[in-house]
N, C-alpha and C positions, 0 to 999 in steps of 0.2 A: 400034218394038220395040228397036232398037239404043240409042235414047236412054234407054229405061226400064232396060236392062241397065247402061248407064253411070251412071245415077242410083243404082241399088242398089249398084254398086261404090263410088261416091263415099260413100254413107252408111256402107257397111261399112268403108271406109278411115277415116272419121271416128271410128267406134266403136273400131277397132283402135288408132288413135293415142291415143284417150281412155284406154283401159285400160292402154296402155303408159305413159302419163304418170302415171296413178294408181299403177300398180305400181312405177314408178321412184321416185316420191316416198316410198312406203312403204319400199321396199328401202333407199334411200339416205338416209332421214330419220335424223338424228343426235340421239338422245334426250339425249345428254350436253350439247348446246348449250342445253337447256331444263331442266336439273336443278333450278335455283333456282325456276323457275316451277312445276315439278311438285311440289316440296317444299311450296311455298305452297298449292297446290291440295289436297294431301293433308291439310295442317293445317286448312284451312278446312272440308273435308268430314268429317273424322274427329275433329279436335281433338288429334291426335298430331303431334309434331315428328319426322318421318321424313326422313332424308337419305341420299343415296348418292353415291359418287364416280364410278363409270363403269358404263355399260350396254352389253352386247354382244349384238347381234341377228344370229343365223344361222338364223332361223326358216324362210325360204324354201329354204335349202339343206339344213339338217340338223334342222329342228324343235327348235332349241336356243336358249335364252336364258340370259344370265348377268348378275348384278349384283355389283359389287365395292364394298367400303366401305359397306355398308348399316348405318345407325345409327338408334337411337331415343333421343331426348333428352327429359328432363323438367326443367323449371326450369333450362335451359341446362347441365344435367349429363347426360353420356352414360351411359345405364343398360344399353344393349344395342348390341353391335357384331358384325357378321358380315363377316369378311374377304372371303368370296366365297360367292355363292349360285348354283348351277347347276341348270337345269331342262332335262331331255331328254324330249320327248314322242314316243311311238310312234304314237298315233292320236288325231286330233281330228275327230269326225264331228258337225258342227253340225246336220245334218238329223236324224240318229238320236239326237242329244244323248248321245254317248258320248265319254269321255275316258280314254285309256290313257297313263299317265305312266311312262316307263321308269325315271327316277331323279330324285330331288330331293336335292341335296347341299349342306349348310351347312358351311363350313370356317372354322376360326379364330374361334370364337364366344366373345365376352367379355361376361359379365353382372356388373354391379356396382351393386347396389341397397342403399343405406343406409337407405331408408325405403320403405314400401309404395307401389307404383305408384298414382297417382291416375287414376281413370277420367275421361275427358272428359265434359263436360255432355251431349254428343250421345249418348255411350254410356249415361249414366245415364237419359236419356229413353227410350232404346231398351229398357232393362232392364224397363220396365213391361210390355213385350209378350213377356216370356220364355215364358209358358205357351203363347201362340199360336205362337211360333217353334218350340217343342218339338213341338207338334202338326203344324206344317208340315213338320218333318223327315221325317214319314212320307208326305208327298205332295209330293215334290220333282220339279221339271220335268225334271231330268237323269235319263236312263235308267241310266247306269252311270258310276262314277268308280273307277278302279283304279290304285293306285300299286305298281309292282313293287319299288322300293327307295327307302327314305328314310333318309338318313344325316346325322348330326351329328358332325363330326370336330373334335378338339382344342378341346373345350369347357372353359373356365375360368370359374367362377362364385364370387361373393362376395355373400352375402345377409345382411342384419342387420335384425332386427325385434324390438322389445320385449325387448331384452337377450339375444336368441338369435341365434346366428351360424352360418351354413353356408358352408363353403368346399369347392369341388370343383376338382381340378386334373387336367388332361390326360385328359379323358373323351371316349370315343367311344360313339355309339349307332347301332344299325342295325336297321331294321324292314324286313322283306321280305314281299311279296305282301299288301298292304293293300287289302282290298275295302271302300271307304268307302260307296258307293251302288250298289245293284242293284235293278232293277225299280222305280225311282223311290222307294226307301225307304232311309233311313240304316241301316246295319248296326250296331246297338247291341251285338250279341253276335257277335264275330268267329268265323268258321268255323275258322280256324287262326291260330296265333301263331308267328311266326318272328322272334325278337328276340335281339340280342346287345349287350352293353355291357362296357366295361372302363374303369377309371380308375386314375390313379396314387395319388390320395389323396382321402379324404372326411373332413371334420372337422365335428362338431356340438358347439357349446359353449353353455353358459349359466352362470349364477352357481352352480348346484348340481352340475353334472356335465359331463363332457367325454368324447366318444367319437371315436375315429379309426380309419379303415380304410385300409389301404395295399395296393396291387397287387391290385385286385379285378377278377374276371372273372365274367360271368354269361351263360349261353346258355339260351334257352327255345325248344323246338320242340313245338308242341301242335296237335292236331286235336280240337277240343272236341266236335263232334258225334259223332265216333267214340270219344270218351273215351280218347284216346291222347296221352301227353305225356312229355316228358323235360326235366329241369331240371338244369343243371350249374353249380356255384358253386366258385370257388377264391378264397381270400383269403390274402395274404402275412402280414398282421398285423392284429389287432384289439386296440385298447387302450381300456379303459374306466376312468374315474376318477370317483368320487363322494364327497361329503362324508360320506355315511352308511356307506360301505364302503371297504375297502382297494382299491388298484388291481388290475385284472384284465387280463391279457394273454394272447391266444391267437395261436398262430403256425401257419402252414402248414395252414390249414383247407381241406378239400376235401369236396364233397357232391355226390351224384348221386341224383336222385329220378326214378322212372319210374312213370307211370300207365298201366294197361291195364284197360279197362272200369271196374270199381269197386275195383280193387286198386291201392293206392299203395305202392310198394316203395322203401325207403331202401337203395339198392343199395350205396352206399359213403358212409361218413362218417368223417373222420379229422381230428384236431386235436391240436396240441401244447399242453398245458395243465398249469399247476402243475408245471413242470419235467419233466413226463412226457407221456404220450400217451393219447388216448381214441379208440376205434373202435367204431362201432355199425352193425349190420345189422338192419333191421326192416321190417315190413310192416303196412299198415293197410287195413281194409275200410271203404269209404266208401259213403254213400248220396247220389248226385248227382242233383239236379234242376235242369235248365237253364231250364225254362219253368214259369210265366210270368216268374219272376225266378230267377237262379242261386242255389242253396242247396246247401250241402254239410254233411253230418253224419257223424261218426266212429262206426262201430259197434264195431269191434274193432281193437286194436293188439297185434301180436305182435312182441316184441323177440327176434329169432333169436339174436343174440349182442351182448354189450356187454363190451368189454375195456378195462380201465384199468391202465396200467403206470407204474411209477417216479414216482408223484406225491407231492408234498409239499404237503399242504393245511393252511393256517392258517385256522381259523374265527375271524371277527371277534368282538370282545367284545360280549356281549349284555347289555343293561341290563334291570333288573326294571321292569315297567310299573307306574306309580302308579295306573292306572285300576282301579276296582272290577270284579271279575269279572262278566261278563254271564250272565244265566240261559241255560241250555242250550236250544238251538233245534234244529229239524230240520236235518240235514246238507244242505248245498247240493249239488245234483246237478252232477256234472262233465260236461264236453262229450263225454268218451269213455265209451262204454257198458261196455267191458271192456278190460283190459290184462293180457297174459301175458308174463312174462319166461322164455324158454326156457333161456337160458344167460347167466349173469353171472360174469365172471372178473376177479378183482382180483389184481394181482401187484406186490409191493414198494411198497405205499402207506403213507405216514406222515401221521397226522392230529394236529394240535395245537390245543387250545383252552384259553385262560387265563381264560375267563369264569367268574364265580361260578355262573352258572346251568348251565353245561356244562363242568365241570372234567374235561378229557379229554386224554390223551396216548397215542398208539397208534403203535408203530414196526414197520415191515417186515411189513405185513399181506399175507397170501395168502388169498384166499377164493374159493369157488365156490358158485353157487346155481342150481338147475335147476327148471324148471316151476313157477313161482310166479305166481299171480294177485295183482296189487296193486290192481286196480280191477274191481269187478263191480256190475252194475246201476247204473252211474253213481255209485258210492260208493267211496271209498278204504277198503280193508279194514283193520280194527283187528287187534290181536294175537289176539283170540278167534276171529275168522274165519280167520286164517292157520292155526290149528290144524286146520281142517277139510280142508286140502289135503294132497296127497301129495308136496309139494316136498321136495327133498333139499339139503343144504348141507355145506360143509366150511370150516373156519376155522383159521388158524394165524398167530401173531404172535410177535415177539421180546420186546415189552414193552407192558404196558397199565397206565395209571394212570387209574382212574375213581373220582372223589370221593376216598375215603380208602383205597381198595383198590388194591393193586399186584400184578400177575401177570406172570411172565416165562416165556418159552419154552413157549408154550401151543399145543396142537393138538387139534382135535375135529372129528367128522363125524357126521352123522345126518340125521334128517328133522324136519319140523315137526309131527309127530303129538303129541297131548297127552301120551301116555304114553312118549314117547321121552326117555331120560335126558339125552341131549346137548342137546335143546331145553330141558328143564327147567333145566339148568345155565346155559345162555346167558341165560335169563330172570332167573335169580337174580343175574347180574352187574348187570343194569340195574334191579333192584328190582321186577320184575314177578312177580305171584303166579301 
């Protein structure tokens, strides 16, 4: 009996020593000593030249892994560089197939692509099975994959393709509470969206036009199944230049959108434009369908207030089209069913047009417009339809030159009713009967 106990103790000791040896080899194994071999194996398996400088393993102590100097090369040119990649895991349950990732952080990302990335032959062969892979996404072996936070910090990108160039400087991206897999199914429609980004500059250029955004910030917090969301945007400067139109510059843009059930409210919109400012408060009634595919239609838009101040607007020169006039056809339906302007207020606005088609000069305009429908039944209303409304208006200006007519120090107020003298006088200015 004593010999049997000693035998079991001996076998147990052997197993303990074995697991200690295996655990020690895993814990003290230095991946950095085999970086060249690992790079070669990745290239043989995937067709991509992926390299890294250092690997840090604190998995047994903190469930933490880190890679420094991660690079992707194509034709001996580096197209992607990640200064540091950090992975922190909260829970890894191989028995239940559940993975909870506390954070994934990519820092110091550099992207420099002068030509489209070429897919490896192995990837091209795999693309023939795309339909099967999409179907397999709905029958995944893992029960759950959840990422609490995913960050990309200090991203700089330069992309060039077919004469078009994109440059992004000092950008940060943050995604929170990402549920990727649940109950063995890929979550194609997220339950909630918690996203933030900001960047110093974004430039889009081609041979015809150029657009630049500076000091951009965006935050989205949405619960789609509850139909609740909030979007905030601020931009320091937007500059747009095109060969077909004069340069356009916007400054100090801010926007706040809020969704509650089927009501989308433009809570705040402000921008400095044409040497002045523009502010809008509006609300839209939506018809939202999430299943089987997301679809949103706009039923009604109500502009609660639109205020334009101190603007100097130059209308570009319009050229007469040489094409023959096309026969009249049915009006194309607009995406908005109806649109109502409750209050429009214009203060000290100057408009200038030197075009032969639109010879207009208007100085120091003050105007108000109340309760006017501009769209009904998916159609933009013409002048005849405007007469059927009870909208009211007021108009005053210092100077007007329209075609051969000149008017100074003018003021008028009235309604859009057909028999209103003020409305008849305004229509006579523009040649309407």
